[in-house]
Backbone as numpy.savetxt, mean C-alpha at the origin, in Angstrom:
# Nx Ny Nz CAx CAy CAz Cx Cy Cz
0.78 -21.16 -1.01 0.60 -20.01 -1.14 1.27 -18.90 -1.83
2.27 -19.29 -2.56 3.65 -18.33 -2.60 3.25 -17.73 -4.02
2.47 -17.78 -4.76 1.64 -16.74 -5.31 1.06 -14.99 -5.16
0.33 -16.22 -3.70 -0.29 -14.45 -3.21 1.40 -13.51 -1.90
1.59 -14.55 -1.63 2.51 -14.25 -1.22 3.95 -12.61 -1.54
3.95 -13.47 -3.16 4.60 -12.57 -4.07 3.69 -11.10 -4.25
2.49 -11.45 -4.46 1.66 -10.32 -4.42 2.31 -9.46 -3.72
1.98 -10.23 -2.69 1.95 -8.53 -1.06 2.85 -9.08 -1.29
5.24 -8.87 -0.72 5.70 -8.61 -0.99 6.63 -7.07 -1.95
5.71 -8.58 -3.31 5.77 -6.76 -4.88 4.56 -5.10 -5.11
3.80 -5.43 -3.66 3.29 -4.44 -3.82 3.66 -3.40 -2.21
3.98 -4.02 -1.50 5.00 -3.69 -0.31 6.24 -2.91 -0.87
7.55 -4.00 -1.28 8.17 -3.05 -2.11 8.29 -1.96 -2.74
6.95 -2.01 -4.03 7.19 -0.71 -4.79 6.22 -0.12 -4.43
4.83 -0.22 -2.81 4.87 1.61 -2.75 5.94 1.69 -0.92
6.94 1.12 -1.61 7.75 0.60 -0.35 9.00 1.87 -1.37
9.26 2.15 -2.63 10.17 2.62 -3.70 9.79 3.80 -3.75
8.29 3.77 -4.04 7.30 4.94 -4.57 7.62 6.12 -3.53
7.11 5.41 -2.58 6.96 6.58 -1.64 7.72 7.36 -1.65
9.13 6.42 -0.61 10.32 6.68 -0.88 11.01 8.25 -1.53
10.78 7.43 -2.54 11.37 7.99 -3.75 10.61 9.54 -4.12
8.80 9.54 -4.19 8.04 10.39 -3.85 8.80 11.60 -2.89
8.73 11.04 -2.30 9.27 11.86 -0.26 10.40 12.35 -0.75
11.49 11.50 -1.78 12.78 12.87 -1.35 12.75 13.46 -2.42
12.19 13.85 -3.59 11.58 14.41 -4.71 10.64 15.42 -4.04
10.60 15.31 -2.85 9.21 16.59 -2.89 10.27 17.00 -2.02
10.77 16.59 -0.90 11.60 17.56 -0.31 12.68 17.86 -1.31
14.12 17.28 -1.74 14.41 18.29 -2.09 14.27 19.40 -4.02
12.36 19.57 -4.10 12.02 20.44 -4.09 12.18 20.14 -6.01
11.78 18.85 -6.42 11.96 18.70 -7.95 10.47 19.13 -8.24
9.42 18.77 -7.43 7.45 19.34 -8.06 7.97 20.85 -8.22
8.41 21.68 -7.63 8.40 23.29 -8.02 7.10 23.91 -7.77
5.98 24.01 -7.18 5.03 23.52 -7.26 3.99 23.31 -7.71
4.12 22.82 -9.05 3.53 23.08 -10.34 2.44 21.64 -9.68
1.57 21.81 -11.12 -0.62 21.19 -10.98 0.19 19.45 -10.67
0.86 19.53 -11.45 1.00 18.00 -12.93 1.69 16.76 -11.20
1.94 17.83 -10.17 2.41 17.48 -9.65 1.54 16.89 -8.09
0.77 18.22 -8.97 -0.18 17.42 -7.06 -2.21 15.93 -7.93
-1.47 16.38 -9.08 -2.09 14.50 -10.30 -1.70 13.81 -9.84
-0.21 13.91 -9.81 1.33 12.41 -9.50 0.78 11.97 -8.09
0.78 13.35 -7.48 0.59 12.14 -5.48 -0.93 11.76 -5.63
-2.33 12.15 -6.08 -3.13 11.79 -6.14 -3.40 10.78 -7.17
-2.73 10.77 -8.40 -2.79 9.24 -8.92 -2.39 7.89 -8.34
-0.80 8.48 -7.42 -0.55 7.52 -7.01 -1.19 6.68 -5.74
-1.71 7.51 -4.88 -1.83 7.12 -3.96 -2.77 6.51 -4.55
-4.19 6.60 -4.18 -5.06 6.07 -5.68 -4.22 4.41 -5.52
-3.68 4.40 -6.21 -2.63 3.34 -6.58 -2.88 2.31 -6.06
-1.77 3.37 -5.09 -1.31 2.30 -4.28 -2.34 1.80 -2.31
-3.34 2.59 -2.36 -4.54 2.00 -2.01 -4.92 0.74 -2.61
-5.20 1.53 -3.88 -6.25 -0.75 -4.43 -4.88 -1.20 -4.53
-4.23 -1.37 -4.65 -2.82 -2.82 -5.06 -2.74 -3.04 -2.89
-2.93 -1.72 -1.75 -2.99 -2.21 -0.62 -4.40 -3.31 -0.04
-4.91 -2.85 -0.94 -6.67 -3.65 -0.39 -6.30 -4.73 -1.28
-5.29 -5.02 -3.01 -6.00 -6.14 -3.04 -4.66 -7.42 -2.33
-3.49 -7.05 -1.58 -2.52 -7.63 -0.90 -3.45 -7.77 0.14
-4.52 -6.75 1.17 -4.86 -6.82 1.76 -5.43 -8.32 2.15
-6.83 -8.06 1.10 -7.32 -9.60 1.52 -7.33 -10.94 0.89
-6.14 -10.83 -0.39 -5.38 -11.33 -0.98 -4.96 -12.29 0.85
-3.90 -11.22 1.21 -3.70 -11.62 2.75 -4.45 -12.67 3.70
-5.59 -11.14 3.66 -6.81 -12.55 4.60 -6.95 -13.81 4.10
-7.73 -14.42 3.22 -7.26 -15.31 2.86 -6.87 -16.54 2.60
-5.39 -16.49 2.14 -4.33 -17.58 2.34 -4.19 -17.41 4.62
-4.33 -16.46 5.13 -4.30 -16.79 6.53 -5.38 -18.01 6.98
-6.81 -17.32 6.10 -7.93 -18.29 6.40 -7.41 -18.87 6.08
-7.16 -19.43 4.76 -7.96 -21.27 4.07 -6.27 -21.97 5.00
-5.31 -20.93 6.01 -4.23 -22.22 6.81 -4.38 -23.30 7.02
-4.48 -24.40 7.03 -4.32 -25.73 7.55 -3.55 -26.59 7.94
-3.06 -28.00 8.41 -2.46 -29.16 8.39 -1.33 -27.93 7.52
-0.11 -28.90 8.55 1.20 -28.10 7.08 2.12 -27.19 8.10
1.52 -25.60 8.96 1.31 -24.61 9.16 1.70 -24.06 11.00
2.60 -24.13 11.23 2.76 -23.97 12.98 1.94 -23.28 13.07
1.60 -22.93 15.04 0.77 -21.77 15.42 1.51 -21.01 15.23
2.49 -20.20 14.92 3.67 -19.30 15.08 3.34 -18.46 14.16
3.75 -19.76 12.39 3.72 -19.53 11.14 1.85 -18.29 11.22
0.82 -19.16 11.51 -0.25 -18.88 11.47 -0.53 -17.71 12.79
0.25 -16.66 13.58 -0.21 -15.89 13.88 1.20 -14.99 13.32
1.91 -14.97 12.98 2.99 -14.17 11.23 2.06 -13.30 10.65
1.15 -14.87 10.21 0.42 -14.35 9.43 -1.03 -12.59 9.56
-1.40 -13.29 10.83 -2.70 -12.88 11.20 -1.77 -11.17 11.76
-0.42 -11.10 12.08 0.13 -9.79 12.22 -0.12 -9.11 10.56
0.35 -10.10 9.77 0.81 -9.39 8.48 -0.81 -8.47 7.91
-1.78 -9.63 8.86 -2.79 -8.70 7.96 -3.29 -7.93 8.69
-2.94 -7.79 9.43 -3.67 -6.36 10.53 -2.18 -5.10 9.91
-0.76 -5.16 10.11 -0.76 -4.44 9.24 -0.87 -4.27 8.01
-1.42 -5.18 7.25 -1.90 -4.62 5.14 -2.87 -3.14 5.96
-3.27 -3.83 6.71 -4.51 -2.99 6.30 -4.65 -1.98 6.72
-3.98 -1.99 8.03 -3.41 -0.29 8.70 -2.49 0.44 7.15
-1.66 -0.26 6.36 -1.11 0.39 5.56 -2.31 0.90 4.01
-3.43 0.24 4.05 -3.88 -0.49 3.58 -5.10 1.77 3.87
-5.56 1.31 4.94 -6.40 2.46 5.64 -5.14 3.85 5.28
-4.31 4.45 5.20 -3.21 5.01 5.66 -3.05 5.69 4.38
-3.03 4.68 3.29 -2.67 5.17 2.20 -3.93 6.26 1.51
-5.21 5.23 1.84 -7.28 5.72 1.57 -6.89 6.57 1.97
-6.35 7.43 3.38 -5.83 8.87 3.71 -5.80 9.92 3.26
-4.34 9.39 3.20 -4.00 10.00 1.94 -4.57 10.43 0.43
-4.63 9.48 -0.33 -5.85 9.18 -1.36 -6.96 10.40 -0.37
-7.22 10.86 0.09 -8.81 11.34 -0.39 -8.17 12.51 -0.07
-6.94 12.68 1.06 -6.79 14.80 1.12 -6.30 14.98 -0.28
-5.72 13.79 -1.46 -5.02 14.14 -2.02 -5.72 14.09 -2.80
-6.93 13.81 -3.28 -8.08 13.97 -4.34 -9.00 15.21 -3.69
-8.64 15.29 -2.20 -9.14 16.97 -1.82 -8.81 18.59 -2.54
-7.21 17.65 -2.51 -6.36 19.14 -2.51 -6.31 19.23 -4.28
-5.94 17.78 -4.61 -6.18 18.03 -6.40 -8.03 18.61 -7.66
-8.49 18.14 -6.44 -9.43 19.21 -6.79 -10.31 20.84 -6.62
-9.36 20.50 -5.23 -9.27 22.87 -5.29 -8.22 23.41 -6.57
-6.85 22.61 -7.17 -6.25 23.31 -7.64 -6.45 23.93 -8.53
């Protein structure tokens, strides 16, 4: 399942780097209170939520299809990965919803 695991890693690393970059830019005040920042925030979090949802579904599918050749520990690690990817998806969706509400009101 290297292709599925590759997509999951890409999504995780991409979202971590992008979220950290946006957070640092926000903290140093690079946004300047402009409306374009609100649009960028909403667009990014909607995209990240979709990326994480796709990664979560693929990881769950890979875990379901695990059979011979995998140890019980590897199976449990994949279950943990699925649970935490759905938690991350839920958090990104919640942030996307609040970002869209803020975008609509601006």
